[in-house]
C-alpha positions as CSV (number, residue, x, y, z in Angstrom):
1,X,-59.0,19.8,6.3
2,X,-61.0,22.8,5.2
3,X,-59.9,26.3,5.9
4,X,-61.6,29.7,5.5
5,X,-60.0,32.9,4.2
6,X,-59.8,35.9,6.4
7,X,-60.0,39.5,5.1
8,X,-56.2,39.9,4.9
9,X,-55.5,36.7,3.1
10,X,-54.6,34.6,6.2
11,X,-56.4,31.4,6.8
12,X,-58.7,30.5,9.6
13,X,-58.6,26.6,10.0
14,X,-61.7,24.5,10.5
15,X,-62.1,22.7,13.9
16,X,-61.0,19.1,13.9
17,X,-63.9,17.2,15.6
18,X,-61.6,14.4,16.7
19,X,-58.8,16.3,18.3
20,X,-58.2,15.5,22.0
21,X,-56.2,17.3,24.7
22,X,-55.8,16.7,28.4
23,X,-58.1,18.7,30.6
24,X,-55.0,20.4,32.0
25,X,-53.9,21.6,28.6
26,X,-57.4,22.6,27.7
27,X,-57.5,24.8,30.9
28,X,-54.1,26.3,30.0
29,X,-55.3,27.2,26.5
30,X,-58.4,28.9,27.9
31,X,-56.2,31.0,30.2
32,X,-53.8,31.9,27.4
33,X,-56.8,33.1,25.3
34,X,-57.9,35.3,28.1
35,X,-54.4,36.7,28.6
36,X,-54.1,37.4,24.8
37,X,-57.1,39.8,25.1
38,X,-54.9,42.0,27.4
39,X,-51.6,41.7,25.4
40,X,-49.8,39.4,23.0
41,X,-48.7,36.1,24.5
42,X,-45.9,33.5,23.8
43,X,-46.5,29.8,24.3
44,X,-43.9,27.0,24.0
45,X,-45.3,23.6,23.3
46,X,-42.9,20.8,24.1
47,X,-43.4,17.1,23.4
48,X,-42.2,14.0,21.4
49,X,-42.3,14.1,17.7
50,X,-45.7,13.2,16.3
51,X,-47.7,13.7,19.5
52,X,-49.9,16.5,18.1
53,X,-48.1,19.8,18.9
54,X,-48.7,21.4,15.5
55,X,-52.2,20.1,15.5
56,X,-52.7,21.8,18.9
57,X,-51.8,25.2,17.4
58,X,-54.1,24.7,14.5
59,X,-56.9,23.6,16.8
60,X,-56.4,26.6,19.0
61,X,-56.8,28.9,16.0
62,X,-59.8,27.0,14.8
63,X,-61.7,26.8,18.1
64,X,-61.1,30.6,18.7
65,X,-61.8,31.4,15.0
66,X,-58.5,33.2,14.5
67,X,-56.2,33.5,11.5
68,X,-53.2,31.2,11.5
69,X,-49.7,31.6,10.0
70,X,-47.1,28.9,10.2
71,X,-43.3,29.5,9.8
72,X,-40.6,26.8,9.5
73,X,-37.8,27.9,11.8
74,X,-35.6,24.9,10.6
75,X,-34.9,26.7,7.2
76,X,-33.6,29.9,8.8
77,X,-29.9,30.5,8.3
78,X,-29.5,34.3,9.1
79,X,-31.3,37.0,11.1
80,X,-34.1,38.8,9.3
81,X,-34.9,35.9,7.0
82,X,-38.4,35.6,8.4
83,X,-39.2,39.1,7.3
84,X,-38.1,39.2,3.7
85,X,-35.2,39.1,1.3
86,X,-33.5,41.1,-1.5
87,X,-34.4,39.6,-4.9
88,X,-33.6,40.6,-8.5
89,X,-36.8,41.8,-10.2
90,X,-36.8,43.3,-13.8
91,X,-33.1,43.8,-13.6
92,X,-33.3,45.7,-10.2
93,X,-32.5,44.4,-6.7
94,X,-35.6,45.0,-4.5
95,X,-36.6,44.0,-1.1
96,X,-39.4,41.4,-1.1
97,X,-41.5,41.3,2.1
98,X,-42.6,37.8,3.4
99,X,-45.8,36.9,5.3
100,X,-44.2,37.2,8.8
101,X,-44.4,41.0,9.0
102,X,-48.0,41.0,7.9
103,X,-48.9,38.2,10.3
104,X,-47.4,40.0,13.4
105,X,-49.3,43.2,12.5
106,X,-52.6,41.4,12.1
107,X,-54.8,41.6,15.3
108,X,-55.5,38.3,17.0
109,X,-53.3,36.3,14.6
110,X,-52.0,32.9,15.8
111,X,-48.4,32.6,14.7
112,X,-46.8,29.1,14.8
113,X,-43.0,29.1,15.0
114,X,-42.4,25.4,14.1
115,X,-39.4,23.6,15.5
116,X,-38.0,26.7,17.1
117,X,-34.8,24.9,18.4
118,X,-33.7,23.8,14.9
119,X,-32.6,26.9,12.9
120,X,-29.7,26.3,10.5
121,X,-27.8,28.9,12.4
122,X,-28.5,29.9,16.1
123,X,-28.2,33.6,15.4
124,X,-31.0,33.3,12.9
125,X,-33.4,33.8,15.8
126,X,-31.9,37.1,17.0
127,X,-34.6,39.4,15.6
128,X,-37.3,37.4,17.4
129,X,-36.0,38.5,20.8
130,X,-37.6,42.0,20.4
131,X,-40.8,40.7,18.8
132,X,-41.3,38.2,21.7
133,X,-40.3,40.7,24.5
134,X,-42.5,43.1,26.3
135,X,-41.5,45.8,23.8
136,X,-43.1,43.9,20.9
137,X,-41.5,45.8,18.2
138,X,-38.5,45.8,15.9
139,X,-37.0,48.3,13.5
140,X,-35.9,47.3,10.0
141,X,-34.3,49.6,7.5
142,X,-36.3,48.0,4.7
143,X,-39.7,48.0,6.4
144,X,-39.5,50.6,9.2
145,X,-40.9,50.0,12.6
146,X,-42.9,46.8,13.0
147,X,-45.1,46.5,16.0
148,X,-47.0,43.4,17.1
149,X,-50.7,43.9,16.9
150,X,-53.1,43.4,19.9
151,X,-54.2,39.9,20.6
152,X,-51.4,38.1,18.7
153,X,-50.5,34.7,20.1
154,X,-47.1,33.2,19.3
155,X,-46.9,29.4,19.6
156,X,-43.4,27.8,19.3
157,X,-43.2,24.0,19.1
158,X,-40.2,22.0,20.2
159,X,-39.5,18.3,19.8
160,X,-37.9,16.4,22.6
161,X,-36.4,12.9,22.7
162,X,-33.2,11.1,22.2
163,X,-33.1,11.7,18.5
164,X,-33.1,15.5,19.0
165,X,-30.2,15.6,21.4
166,X,-28.0,17.1,18.7
167,X,-30.3,20.1,18.0
168,X,-29.7,23.6,19.3
169,X,-30.8,24.1,22.9
170,X,-33.2,27.0,23.1
171,X,-31.5,30.1,24.3
172,X,-32.5,30.6,28.0
173,X,-33.1,34.3,27.4
174,X,-35.5,33.3,24.6
175,X,-37.2,30.5,26.5
176,X,-37.8,32.9,29.4
177,X,-40.3,34.8,27.2
178,X,-42.6,31.8,26.9
179,X,-45.3,30.1,28.9
180,X,-44.6,26.3,28.6
181,X,-47.1,23.5,28.1
182,X,-46.1,19.9,27.6
183,X,-47.7,17.2,25.5
184,X,-47.5,13.4,25.4
185,X,-49.0,10.6,23.4
186,X,-52.7,10.0,23.9
187,X,-53.9,7.3,26.3
188,X,-54.7,4.0,24.5
189,X,-58.5,4.3,24.8
190,X,-58.4,7.7,23.3
191,X,-56.0,6.7,20.5
192,X,-58.4,3.8,19.6
193,X,-61.3,6.2,19.3
194,X,-59.3,8.7,17.2
195,X,-58.1,5.8,15.0
196,X,-61.7,4.5,14.4
197,X,-63.1,8.0,13.7
198,X,-60.3,9.4,11.6
199,X,-59.3,6.4,9.5
200,X,-62.4,4.2,9.4
201,X,-60.8,1.1,10.8
202,X,-62.9,-1.3,12.9
203,X,-62.7,-1.5,16.7
204,X,-60.9,-4.8,16.3
205,X,-58.4,-3.4,13.9
206,X,-57.8,-0.3,16.1
207,X,-57.2,-2.6,19.1
208,X,-54.7,-4.6,17.1
209,X,-52.8,-1.5,15.9
210,X,-52.6,-0.1,19.5
211,X,-51.4,-3.5,20.8
212,X,-48.7,-3.5,18.1
213,X,-47.7,0.1,18.9
214,X,-47.5,-0.6,22.6
215,X,-45.3,-3.7,22.0
216,X,-42.9,-1.6,19.9
217,X,-42.9,1.3,22.4
218,X,-42.2,-1.1,25.3
219,X,-39.1,-2.5,23.6
220,X,-36.4,0.1,24.3
221,X,-33.8,-2.0,22.3
222,X,-35.6,-1.2,19.1
223,X,-35.3,2.5,19.6
224,X,-38.5,3.2,17.6
225,X,-41.1,5.7,18.7
226,X,-44.6,5.0,17.5
227,X,-46.2,8.4,17.6
228,X,-49.9,9.3,17.3
229,X,-49.1,10.4,13.7
230,X,-47.6,7.0,12.8
231,X,-50.6,5.2,14.4
232,X,-52.9,7.2,12.1
233,X,-50.8,6.3,9.1
234,X,-51.0,2.6,10.1
235,X,-54.8,2.9,10.4
236,X,-55.1,4.6,7.0
237,X,-53.1,1.8,5.3
238,X,-55.2,-0.9,6.9
239,X,-58.4,0.9,6.1
240,X,-57.2,1.0,2.5
241,X,-57.0,-2.8,2.5
242,X,-53.4,-3.2,3.5
243,X,-52.1,-5.9,5.7
244,X,-50.6,-5.1,9.1
245,X,-47.1,-5.9,7.7
246,X,-47.6,-3.5,4.8
247,X,-48.8,-0.8,7.2
248,X,-45.7,-1.2,9.4
249,X,-43.2,-1.4,6.6
250,X,-44.6,1.8,5.0
251,X,-45.3,3.8,8.2
252,X,-42.5,3.4,10.7
253,X,-39.9,5.4,8.7
254,X,-36.8,3.5,9.9
255,X,-33.8,1.7,8.4
256,X,-34.1,-1.8,7.0
257,X,-32.2,-3.5,9.8
258,X,-34.3,-1.9,12.5
259,X,-37.5,-2.6,10.6
260,X,-36.5,-6.3,10.4
261,X,-36.0,-6.3,14.2
262,X,-39.4,-4.8,14.7
263,X,-41.1,-7.4,12.5
264,X,-39.3,-10.2,14.2
265,X,-40.2,-8.8,17.6
266,X,-43.8,-8.6,16.8
267,X,-43.8,-12.2,15.3
268,X,-42.1,-13.6,18.4
269,X,-44.0,-11.6,21.1
270,X,-47.4,-11.3,19.5
271,X,-47.5,-14.0,16.8
272,X,-48.2,-11.3,14.2
273,X,-46.6,-10.2,10.9
274,X,-45.6,-13.3,9.0
275,X,-42.6,-12.9,6.6
276,X,-43.8,-12.1,3.1
277,X,-42.5,-13.3,-0.2
278,X,-41.6,-10.6,-2.7
279,X,-42.7,-11.1,-6.3
280,X,-42.5,-8.7,-9.3
281,X,-45.3,-7.8,-11.6
282,X,-45.9,-5.1,-14.3
283,X,-47.2,-1.8,-13.0
284,X,-49.2,-0.4,-15.9
285,X,-52.6,1.1,-16.6
286,X,-55.5,-1.3,-16.4
């Protein structure tokens, strides 16, 4: 997707013409935008993996024509790691500033804290407390006083579901600093429309993909979530000429035993996905 460069080097994403939200979440986002004109605001987006949380943040920035900066919280192992690090340069140890300090000091910047409940160490988030509090500033010996610029919007995304039970629970004191909005998978009719427009599959193919996805979702014994992201992957494979079986095998991202159970279930319940015979051929330039 195209992006445009703002004056300070941050990117303003382009609007996705096929991105859908509920009317309730659209109303929430409009209110958050109004609040941000008075002071910086924090928003926690909660939902299942692959339901469009990260895309929501990008779309908010695009619709409002604001610069966006995204930070992977899952890689943080110590406090201050978002801000910069000491590095050896020309034989000398110097402090190298990262993008985060620039982003929080950029007026009206949208800052995405991705998977905020998954840092490598829970104390890695300590320096965010001051940034996200009413004070909106933090002191660092290396950078001095950092103050959050007017209009900055912090979005934090958080996955929920059985597979994320083992992740760190968000500190109540940190969670208390956020407005919260919840997302879910799109309704079937909307998923079909998105499938057709984004991947180029036919209406019949889109309907078949949604039928298969619903069958897998309804079978709790399989333990497989078919997210909107995976549905789009299925659609792209089929639009590229792949069979339904090929699309499922490459897109579901599960172990071989579970995959075999999924294929068997679809064959028994829907009469789809025949067992294929594996052959080997040379893979060389034509």
